[in-house]
C-alpha positions in Angstrom: -0.5 10.7 18.6 2.4 8.4 18.0 2.6 4.9 19.5 5.3 3.7 21.8 7.5 0.6 21.5 10.4 -1.0 23.4 13.6 -2.6 22.3 13.9 -6.2 23.4 17.7 -5.8 24.2 16.8 -4.1 27.5 16.1 -7.6 28.8 19.3 -9.5 28.0 21.7 -7.2 26.1 23.3 -8.3 22.9 25.6 -11.0 21.7 26.5 -12.2 18.2 27.1 -15.5 16.5 30.7 -16.5 17.1 30.9 -18.1 13.6 30.8 -14.5 12.2 34.5 -14.1 13.1 35.2 -16.2 10.0 31.9 -16.2 8.2 30.2 -12.9 7.3 27.0 -14.7 6.4 26.4 -15.7 10.1 26.8 -12.3 11.6 23.5 -11.7 13.4 22.8 -9.7 16.6 21.0 -11.7 19.3 19.4 -10.8 22.6 19.8 -13.8 24.9 16.8 -15.1 26.8 13.3 -16.2 26.0 11.6 -14.1 23.3 8.2 -15.0 24.6 8.9 -13.8 28.1 10.2 -10.5 26.7 7.0 -10.0 24.7 5.0 -10.5 27.8 7.3 -8.1 29.8 7.1 -5.3 27.2 3.3 -5.7 27.0 3.0 -5.6 30.8 4.9 -2.4 30.9 2.2 -0.8 28.7 3.9 -0.6 25.3 2.2 -1.7 22.2 5.2 -2.4 20.0 8.5 -4.3 20.1 11.7 -3.9 18.2 14.2 -6.8 18.2 17.4 -8.0 16.6 17.3 -10.0 13.3 19.1 -12.9 15.0 16.2 -13.4 17.4 14.1 -14.2 14.4 16.4 -16.9 13.1 14.8 -19.7 15.2 11.5 -18.9 13.6 12.8 -18.8 10.0 10.7 -21.8 9.0 7.9 -21.3 11.4 7.4 -17.5 11.5 3.7 -17.9 12.2 4.6 -19.2 15.7 6.4 -15.9 16.4 3.8 -13.6 14.8 1.0 -15.4 16.7 2.9 -14.8 20.0 3.3 -11.1 19.1 -0.4 -10.8 18.5 -1.3 -12.7 21.6 0.7 -10.2 23.7 -1.1 -7.3 22.1 2.0 -6.0 20.3 3.2 -5.1 16.9 6.7 -5.6 15.5 7.7 -2.0 15.0 11.3 -2.7 13.8 14.1 -5.2 13.3 17.7 -4.1 13.9 20.7 -5.3 11.9 24.2 -4.2 11.3 27.3 -4.6 9.2 30.8 -3.5 8.2 30.0 -1.7 5.0 33.4 -0.2 4.2 35.1 -3.2 2.6 34.0 -3.5 -1.1 35.3 -7.1 -1.5 32.9 -8.2 1.3 29.8 -6.5 -0.1 28.5 -9.6 -1.9 28.7 -11.7 1.3 27.3 -8.9 3.4 24.4 -8.3 1.0 23.5 -12.0 1.1 23.2 -11.8 4.8 21.2 -8.6 4.7 18.8 -10.2 2.2 18.2 -13.0 4.6 17.8 -10.5 7.5 15.3 -8.4 5.4 13.3 -11.5 4.6 13.1 -12.4 8.3 11.9 -8.8 9.1 9.3 -8.8 6.4 8.0 -12.2 7.4 7.7 -11.0 11.0 5.5 -8.1 9.9 8.0 -5.4 10.8 7.4 -1.9 9.7 11.0 -0.6 10.1 14.3 -2.1 9.2 17.1 -0.4 11.2 20.8 -0.7 10.2 23.7 0.3 12.5 27.4 0.0 12.3 30.1 0.7 9.8 33.5 -0.5 10.7 36.4 1.7 11.9 39.8 0.6 10.5 42.7 -0.1 12.9 44.2 3.0 11.3 41.1 5.1 11.7 38.4 6.3 9.4 39.2 7.3 5.8 37.2 9.8 3.8 36.4 7.1 1.2 35.0 4.8 3.8 31.9 7.1 4.1 31.4 7.0 0.3 31.8 3.2 0.1 29.5 2.7 3.1 27.0 5.2 1.9 26.6 3.6 -1.5 26.3 0.1 0.0 23.7 1.3 2.5 21.7 2.7 -0.3 21.7 -0.7 -1.9 20.6 -2.4 1.3 17.9 0.2 1.8 16.6 -0.4 -1.7 16.3 -4.1 -1.0 14.5 -3.4 2.3 12.1 -1.0 0.6 11.3 -3.6 -2.1 10.3 -6.0 0.8 7.9 -3.4 2.1 10.1 -2.1 5.0 11.1 1.4 5.9 14.9 1.4 6.0 17.0 3.7 8.2 20.5 4.1 9.4 21.2 4.3 13.2 24.2 6.4 14.2 25.9 4.5 17.0 28.8 5.1 19.4 31.9 3.2 18.3 30.8 3.0 14.7 31.8 4.7 11.5 29.2 7.5 12.0 29.4 8.6 15.6 30.3 12.3 15.7 28.2 15.0 13.9 30.7 15.5 11.0 30.8 11.7 10.5 27.0 11.5 10.3 27.0 14.3 7.8 29.7 12.6 5.7 27.8 9.3 5.6 24.4 10.9 4.8 25.9 12.9 2.0 26.8 9.6 0.4 23.6 7.7 0.8 19.9 7.8 0.2 18.9 5.8 3.3 16.7 7.4 6.0 17.7 8.4 9.5 16.9 6.4 12.6 17.7 9.1 15.2 18.9 7.5 18.4 19.1 10.7 20.4 21.4 9.3 23.2 23.9 7.9 20.7 24.0 11.2 18.8 24.5 13.2 22.1 27.1 10.7 23.3 29.0 11.2 20.0 29.1 15.0 20.7 26.1 16.0 18.6 23.0 18.1 19.4 20.2 15.5 18.9 17.5 18.1 18.3 19.7 19.9 15.7 20.4 16.6 13.9 16.7 15.8 13.7 16.0 19.3 12.4 18.8 19.1 9.8 17.6 15.7 8.5 13.9 16.3 9.0 13.1 15.2 5.5 14.9 11.9 6.1 13.7 11.2 9.7 12.1 7.8 9.2 12.3 6.4 12.8 13.1 7.5 16.3 14.9 5.8 19.2 14.6 7.5 22.6 16.7 7.0 25.7 18.4 9.4 28.1 22.1 9.5 28.8 24.6 10.6 31.5 27.1 12.5 29.3 29.9 12.2 31.8 29.9 8.4 31.4 27.8 7.7 28.3 25.6 5.4 30.4 22.1 5.1 29.2 19.2 6.1 31.5 15.4 6.1 31.5 13.7 9.1 29.9 14.0 12.3 31.9 16.7 11.0 34.2 19.8 12.1 32.3 21.4 15.1 30.6 19.5 15.2 27.3 17.1 18.1 26.6 14.4 15.8 25.6 11.8 18.6 25.4 13.9 20.1 22.6 14.2 16.7 20.9 10.5 16.2 21.0 9.8 19.7 19.7 12.2 19.0 16.8 10.5 15.7 16.1 7.1 17.2 16.0 8.3 20.1 13.9 9.7 17.6 11.4 6.1 16.2 11.0 7.1 12.8 12.5 4.1 10.7 13.3 5.4 7.1 13.3 6.5 4.7 16.1 8.7 6.0 18.9 10.9 3.2 20.3 12.5 3.3 23.7 15.8 1.5 24.0 17.6 1.1 27.3 20.4 -1.4 26.8 23.0 -1.7 29.6 20.9 -0.1 32.3 21.9 -1.7 35.6 18.6 -0.9 37.5 15.2 -2.6 37.5 14.4 -2.8 33.8 10.6 -3.2 34.2 10.5 -0.2 36.5 12.6 1.8 34.1 10.4 0.9 31.2 7.3 2.1 33.1 9.0 5.4 34.0 10.0 6.0 30.4 6.4 5.4 29.3 5.1 7.7 31.9 7.5 10.4 30.6 6.3 9.9 27.1 2.6 10.0 27.9 3.1 13.2 29.8 5.1 14.7 26.9 3.9 16.4 23.7 4.3 13.1 22.0 1.6 11.7 24.2 -0.8 14.6 23.7 
């Protein structure tokens, strides 16, 4: 049986450091709010793991034991840390890599198992074929650094990023060695069949993000309340031999977040993943 985690961004969304407009090295994602309160809320909902953004670890950079002690006190584990970048601009790679190395060090110090990377810029003129090659090669480098730090590195296809549609995911994964973090709602929102993507990349499926989606609006929903064929997704996941953490992520949901977290956990426990 797999274990279930929750992404902290459900309680606060995501912002970024404004200095990143002019300084790549400060480009960290952050969920606003009190991290300690979020730990308690996720634990109270019944989950045993938490994923969070790398920027939320920055305040603990010199005192990480304070954070890890709070995680343990809540009865949780840090399942993953999420980061992102541009990837497609070779001249910026040295600066991006320096930021990733800091991010990876934070994740490792926090005791994370997974290191999730999203993003990939889209040019004002659109995507170029060579962007997938440049991004893929750079992601391989970042993944190697993460693995050297003891983390499982994976790329998260995301709406509004370089790899959104199925053919874009294929183009990127043909150019990189990084594993796949299958966020099934983002894959479906980009026009893909999430179960088919999991099956196609079964040997590279390193992590799983679950949420449901209203495909008419691309609004994210608690599990079982949208348009996704989650039973097919779960069947494909099990057929791939996946037995690692499953993380629910419900950013942007306008309803009661605590109630939504509980409903998603009930869905998971009743599914084949909870058997």
